[in-house]
Backbone and ligand atoms as CSV (ligand in chain L), in Angstrom:
chain,resi,resn,atom,element,x,y,z
A,1,UNK,N,N,196.497,-90.886,-102.603
A,1,UNK,CA,C,196.310,-90.854,-104.054
A,1,UNK,C,C,195.408,-89.686,-104.430
A,2,UNK,N,N,195.804,-88.951,-105.444
A,2,UNK,CA,C,194.981,-87.838,-105.908
A,2,UNK,C,C,193.864,-88.359,-106.806
A,3,UNK,N,N,192.767,-87.623,-106.807
A,3,UNK,CA,C,191.639,-87.990,-107.662
A,3,UNK,C,C,191.429,-86.899,-108.707
A,4,UNK,N,N,191.717,-87.238,-109.943
A,4,UNK,CA,C,191.480,-86.338,-111.070
A,4,UNK,C,C,190.164,-86.721,-111.723
A,5,UNK,N,N,189.243,-85.768,-111.737
A,5,UNK,CA,C,187.962,-85.986,-112.404
A,5,UNK,C,C,187.915,-85.122,-113.646
A,6,UNK,N,N,187.627,-85.739,-114.773
A,6,UNK,CA,C,187.548,-85.012,-116.039
A,6,UNK,C,C,186.091,-84.913,-116.439
A,7,UNK,N,N,185.602,-83.691,-116.559
A,7,UNK,CA,C,184.205,-83.486,-116.940
A,7,UNK,C,C,183.978,-83.994,-118.362
A,8,UNK,N,N,182.975,-84.800,-118.492
A,8,UNK,CA,C,182.621,-85.350,-119.808
A,8,UNK,C,C,181.301,-84.782,-120.316
A,9,UNK,N,N,180.848,-83.706,-119.701
A,9,UNK,CA,C,179.630,-83.045,-120.174
A,9,UNK,C,C,179.858,-82.474,-121.565
A,10,UNK,N,N,178.796,-82.117,-122.224
A,10,UNK,CA,C,178.883,-81.724,-123.630
A,10,UNK,C,C,179.809,-80.534,-123.856
A,11,UNK,N,N,179.656,-79.478,-123.071
A,11,UNK,CA,C,180.480,-78.279,-123.279
A,11,UNK,C,C,181.959,-78.596,-123.101
A,12,UNK,N,N,182.295,-79.259,-122.028
A,12,UNK,CA,C,183.702,-79.594,-121.781
A,12,UNK,C,C,184.231,-80.551,-122.838
A,13,UNK,N,N,183.407,-81.499,-123.209
A,13,UNK,CA,C,183.832,-82.481,-124.213
A,13,UNK,C,C,184.193,-81.774,-125.515
A,14,UNK,N,N,183.325,-80.874,-125.941
A,14,UNK,CA,C,183.549,-80.152,-127.193
A,14,UNK,C,C,184.753,-79.216,-127.079
A,15,UNK,N,N,184.973,-78.679,-125.903
A,15,UNK,CA,C,186.058,-77.706,-125.700
A,15,UNK,C,C,187.413,-78.361,-125.420
A,16,UNK,N,N,187.460,-79.686,-125.460
A,16,UNK,CA,C,188.773,-80.316,-125.343
A,16,UNK,C,C,188.894,-81.464,-124.367
A,17,UNK,N,N,187.845,-81.747,-123.604
A,17,UNK,CA,C,187.952,-82.824,-122.628
A,17,UNK,C,C,188.141,-84.183,-123.292
A,18,UNK,N,N,187.726,-84.296,-124.546
A,18,UNK,CA,C,187.900,-85.570,-125.241
A,18,UNK,C,C,189.378,-85.956,-125.284
A,19,UNK,N,N,190.243,-84.959,-125.529
A,19,UNK,CA,C,191.689,-85.238,-125.561
A,19,UNK,C,C,192.226,-85.539,-124.163
A,20,UNK,N,N,191.636,-84.904,-123.162
A,20,UNK,CA,C,192.132,-85.085,-121.797
A,20,UNK,C,C,191.901,-86.509,-121.306
A,21,UNK,N,N,190.883,-87.154,-121.857
A,21,UNK,CA,C,190.565,-88.512,-121.409
A,21,UNK,C,C,191.735,-89.464,-121.638
A,22,UNK,N,N,192.622,-89.128,-122.570
A,22,UNK,CA,C,193.771,-90.002,-122.821
A,22,UNK,C,C,194.691,-90.083,-121.607
A,23,UNK,N,N,194.576,-89.129,-120.697
A,23,UNK,CA,C,195.413,-89.162,-119.499
A,23,UNK,C,C,195.174,-90.417,-118.672
A,24,UNK,N,N,193.955,-90.909,-118.708
A,24,UNK,CA,C,193.648,-92.092,-117.911
A,24,UNK,C,C,194.523,-93.268,-118.324
A,25,UNK,N,N,194.806,-93.349,-119.605
A,25,UNK,CA,C,195.589,-94.473,-120.114
A,25,UNK,C,C,197.073,-94.146,-120.228
A,26,UNK,N,N,197.411,-92.860,-120.194
A,26,UNK,CA,C,198.796,-92.473,-120.500
A,26,UNK,C,C,199.387,-91.540,-119.456
A,27,UNK,N,N,199.170,-91.834,-118.196
A,27,UNK,CA,C,199.813,-91.005,-117.173
A,27,UNK,C,C,201.323,-91.185,-117.265
A,28,UNK,N,N,202.074,-90.092,-117.147
A,28,UNK,CA,C,203.529,-90.224,-117.159
A,28,UNK,C,C,203.990,-91.117,-116.002
A,29,UNK,N,N,205.135,-91.689,-116.186
A,29,UNK,CA,C,205.692,-92.646,-115.229
A,29,UNK,C,C,205.659,-92.141,-113.789
A,30,UNK,N,N,206.042,-90.876,-113.587
A,30,UNK,CA,C,206.152,-90.361,-112.213
A,30,UNK,C,C,204.796,-90.215,-111.522
A,31,UNK,N,N,203.720,-90.272,-112.283
A,31,UNK,CA,C,202.387,-90.090,-111.682
A,31,UNK,C,C,201.612,-91.397,-111.573
A,32,UNK,N,N,202.099,-92.428,-112.206
A,32,UNK,CA,C,201.363,-93.695,-112.181
A,32,UNK,C,C,201.263,-94.233,-110.769
A,33,UNK,N,N,200.080,-94.695,-110.421
A,33,UNK,CA,C,199.869,-95.234,-109.084
A,33,UNK,C,C,199.646,-94.157,-108.040
A,34,UNK,N,N,199.705,-92.886,-108.446
A,34,UNK,CA,C,199.534,-91.787,-107.499
A,34,UNK,C,C,198.307,-90.948,-107.821
A,35,UNK,N,N,197.695,-91.234,-108.970
A,35,UNK,CA,C,196.538,-90.454,-109.419
A,35,UNK,C,C,195.472,-91.415,-109.933
A,36,UNK,N,N,194.265,-91.220,-109.453
A,36,UNK,CA,C,193.128,-91.974,-109.985
A,36,UNK,C,C,192.378,-91.044,-110.927
A,37,UNK,N,N,192.127,-91.496,-112.144
A,37,UNK,CA,C,191.474,-90.658,-113.154
A,37,UNK,C,C,190.086,-91.219,-113.443
A,38,UNK,N,N,189.092,-90.364,-113.326
A,38,UNK,CA,C,187.731,-90.776,-113.675
A,38,UNK,C,C,187.073,-89.663,-114.491
A,39,UNK,N,N,186.028,-90.028,-115.193
A,39,UNK,CA,C,185.208,-89.044,-115.884
A,39,UNK,C,C,183.972,-88.760,-115.051
A,40,UNK,N,N,183.292,-87.691,-115.357
A,40,UNK,CA,C,182.068,-87.387,-114.623
A,40,UNK,C,C,181.128,-86.606,-115.527
A,41,UNK,N,N,179.901,-86.526,-115.096
A,41,UNK,CA,C,178.925,-85.719,-115.834
A,41,UNK,C,C,179.202,-84.244,-115.606
A,42,UNK,N,N,178.484,-83.409,-116.334
A,42,UNK,CA,C,178.647,-81.959,-116.215
A,42,UNK,C,C,178.715,-81.537,-114.748
A,43,UNK,N,N,179.768,-80.811,-114.427
A,43,UNK,CA,C,179.972,-80.348,-113.051
A,43,UNK,C,C,179.113,-79.122,-112.737
A,44,UNK,N,N,178.454,-78.599,-113.740
A,44,UNK,CA,C,177.604,-77.419,-113.542
A,44,UNK,C,C,178.361,-76.114,-113.646
A,45,UNK,N,N,179.664,-76.185,-113.936
A,45,UNK,CA,C,180.493,-74.978,-113.966
A,45,UNK,C,C,180.399,-74.241,-115.292
A,46,UNK,N,N,180.014,-74.940,-116.349
A,46,UNK,CA,C,179.969,-74.322,-117.667
A,46,UNK,C,C,178.833,-73.311,-117.772
A,47,UNK,N,N,177.926,-73.335,-116.821
A,47,UNK,CA,C,176.743,-72.475,-116.937
A,47,UNK,C,C,176.984,-71.065,-116.421
A,48,UNK,N,N,177.808,-70.904,-115.404
A,48,UNK,CA,C,177.930,-69.558,-114.829
A,48,UNK,C,C,179.172,-68.810,-115.316
A,49,UNK,N,N,180.102,-69.511,-115.940
A,49,UNK,CA,C,181.261,-68.850,-116.526
A,49,UNK,C,C,182.214,-68.237,-115.522
A,50,UNK,N,N,182.015,-68.518,-114.253
A,50,UNK,CA,C,182.827,-67.864,-113.228
A,50,UNK,C,C,184.210,-68.475,-113.073
A,51,UNK,N,N,184.446,-69.603,-113.689
A,51,UNK,CA,C,185.699,-70.304,-113.439
A,51,UNK,C,C,186.657,-70.249,-114.617
A,52,UNK,N,N,186.346,-69.437,-115.610
A,52,UNK,CA,C,187.343,-69.210,-116.645
A,52,UNK,C,C,187.209,-70.017,-117.910
A,53,UNK,N,N,186.291,-70.939,-117.970
A,53,UNK,CA,C,186.064,-71.615,-119.234
A,53,UNK,C,C,186.316,-73.101,-119.233
A,54,UNK,N,N,185.580,-73.765,-120.078
A,54,UNK,CA,C,185.721,-75.211,-120.233
A,54,UNK,C,C,186.995,-75.511,-121.034
A,55,UNK,N,N,187.548,-76.683,-120.974
A,55,UNK,CA,C,187.067,-77.808,-120.179
A,55,UNK,C,C,187.513,-77.722,-118.716
A,56,UNK,N,N,186.667,-78.273,-117.859
A,56,UNK,CA,C,186.939,-78.274,-116.428
A,56,UNK,C,C,187.347,-79.653,-115.953
A,57,UNK,N,N,188.266,-79.662,-115.025
A,57,UNK,CA,C,188.577,-80.894,-114.298
A,57,UNK,C,C,188.634,-80.515,-112.817
A,58,UNK,N,N,188.572,-81.517,-111.961
A,58,UNK,CA,C,188.829,-81.265,-110.549
A,58,UNK,C,C,189.935,-82.203,-110.087
A,59,UNK,N,N,190.723,-81.693,-109.148
A,59,UNK,CA,C,191.750,-82.503,-108.506
A,59,UNK,C,C,191.443,-82.487,-107.021
A,60,UNK,N,N,191.019,-83.624,-106.507
A,60,UNK,CA,C,190.535,-83.711,-105.130
A,60,UNK,C,C,189.510,-82.610,-104.843
A,61,UNK,N,N,188.668,-82.361,-105.804
A,61,UNK,CA,C,187.572,-81.406,-105.626
A,61,UNK,C,C,187.902,-79.975,-105.991
A,62,UNK,N,N,189.174,-79.676,-106.204
A,62,UNK,CA,C,189.568,-78.306,-106.561
A,62,UNK,C,C,189.465,-78.130,-108.073
A,63,UNK,N,N,188.793,-77.066,-108.490
A,63,UNK,CA,C,188.505,-76.870,-109.911
A,63,UNK,C,C,189.715,-76.309,-110.653
A,64,UNK,N,N,189.973,-76.896,-111.811
A,64,UNK,CA,C,190.952,-76.347,-112.746
A,64,UNK,C,C,190.197,-76.051,-114.036
A,65,UNK,N,N,190.200,-74.789,-114.444
A,65,UNK,CA,C,189.471,-74.369,-115.649
A,65,UNK,C,C,190.405,-74.336,-116.846
A,66,UNK,N,N,189.794,-74.327,-118.023
A,66,UNK,CA,C,190.551,-74.272,-119.278
A,66,UNK,C,C,191.694,-75.276,-119.254
A,67,UNK,N,N,191.359,-76.474,-118.815
A,67,UNK,CA,C,192.383,-77.490,-118.577
A,67,UNK,C,C,192.998,-77.993,-119.872
A,68,UNK,N,N,194.298,-78.177,-119.808
A,68,UNK,CA,C,195.036,-78.830,-120.891
A,68,UNK,C,C,195.818,-79.970,-120.252
A,69,UNK,N,N,196.337,-80.848,-121.071
A,69,UNK,CA,C,197.141,-81.933,-120.506
A,69,UNK,C,C,198.311,-81.351,-119.727
A,70,UNK,N,N,198.965,-80.334,-120.268
A,70,UNK,CA,C,200.111,-79.729,-119.578
A,70,UNK,C,C,199.708,-79.081,-118.257
A,71,UNK,N,N,198.582,-78.351,-118.254
A,71,UNK,CA,C,198.190,-77.681,-117.005
A,71,UNK,C,C,197.753,-78.695,-115.957
A,72,UNK,N,N,197.144,-79.780,-116.386
A,72,UNK,CA,C,196.739,-80.821,-115.431
A,72,UNK,C,C,197.972,-81.494,-114.830
A,73,UNK,N,N,198.930,-81.844,-115.686
A,73,UNK,CA,C,200.135,-82.508,-115.175
A,73,UNK,C,C,200.879,-81.592,-114.208
A,74,UNK,N,N,200.943,-80.303,-114.530
A,74,UNK,CA,C,201.622,-79.356,-113.639
A,74,UNK,C,C,200.895,-79.267,-112.298
A,75,UNK,N,N,199.564,-79.233,-112.339
A,75,UNK,CA,C,198.792,-79.133,-111.098
A,75,UNK,C,C,198.932,-80.405,-110.266
A,76,UNK,N,N,198.922,-81.549,-110.911
A,76,UNK,CA,C,199.086,-82.812,-110.175
A,76,UNK,C,C,200.464,-82.864,-109.515
A,77,UNK,N,N,201.493,-82.488,-110.258
A,77,UNK,CA,C,202.844,-82.548,-109.700
A,77,UNK,C,C,203.012,-81.546,-108.551
A,78,UNK,N,N,202.390,-80.369,-108.694
A,78,UNK,CA,C,202.481,-79.377,-107.628
A,78,UNK,C,C,201.819,-79.904,-106.357
A,79,UNK,N,N,200.678,-80.542,-106.519
A,79,UNK,CA,C,199.982,-81.086,-105.351
A,79,UNK,C,C,200.768,-82.195,-104.685
A,80,UNK,N,N,201.339,-83.056,-105.487
A,80,UNK,CA,C,202.141,-84.146,-104.915
A,80,UNK,C,C,203.377,-83.576,-104.217
A,81,UNK,N,N,203.934,-82.528,-104.796
A,81,UNK,CA,C,205.100,-81.884,-104.188
A,81,UNK,C,C,204.737,-81.256,-102.834
A,82,UNK,N,N,203.538,-80.634,-102.769
A,82,UNK,CA,C,203.063,-80.055,-101.498
A,82,UNK,C,C,202.896,-81.128,-100.445
A,83,UNK,N,N,202.366,-82.277,-100.875
A,83,UNK,CA,C,202.081,-83.335,-99.923
A,83,UNK,C,C,203.349,-84.049,-99.468
A,84,UNK,N,N,204.337,-84.142,-100.361
A,84,UNK,CA,C,205.577,-84.852,-100.055
A,84,UNK,C,C,206.762,-84.062,-100.582
A,85,UNK,N,N,207.084,-82.945,-99.937
A,85,UNK,CA,C,208.171,-82.085,-100.461
A,85,UNK,C,C,209.513,-82.807,-100.441
L,1,FES,S1,S,180.052,-79.661,-119.388
L,1,FES,FE1,FE,181.731,-79.556,-118.019
L,1,FES,S2,S,181.055,-78.270,-116.453
L,1,FES,FE2,FE,179.348,-78.467,-117.753
């Protein structure tokens, strides 16, 4: 099971993480039961700007910057495809 962590720190929240939280309740059918979604405190990434911008999420620890619902779903599906081609 993949672990999606959505940063709920202030910068990410203001930059769009509030909308991303809906993923926890509305994962598409093909991802249900395959992804665990949690929120977390500031990951510390918003301070150095090296990762491309908030909001940040991680998927099994790998950072995804400027996350949108579409980019998260694409990244989750790509990872599942890698694991089970
Ligand atoms: S608020 Fe998300 S990384 Fe800092």
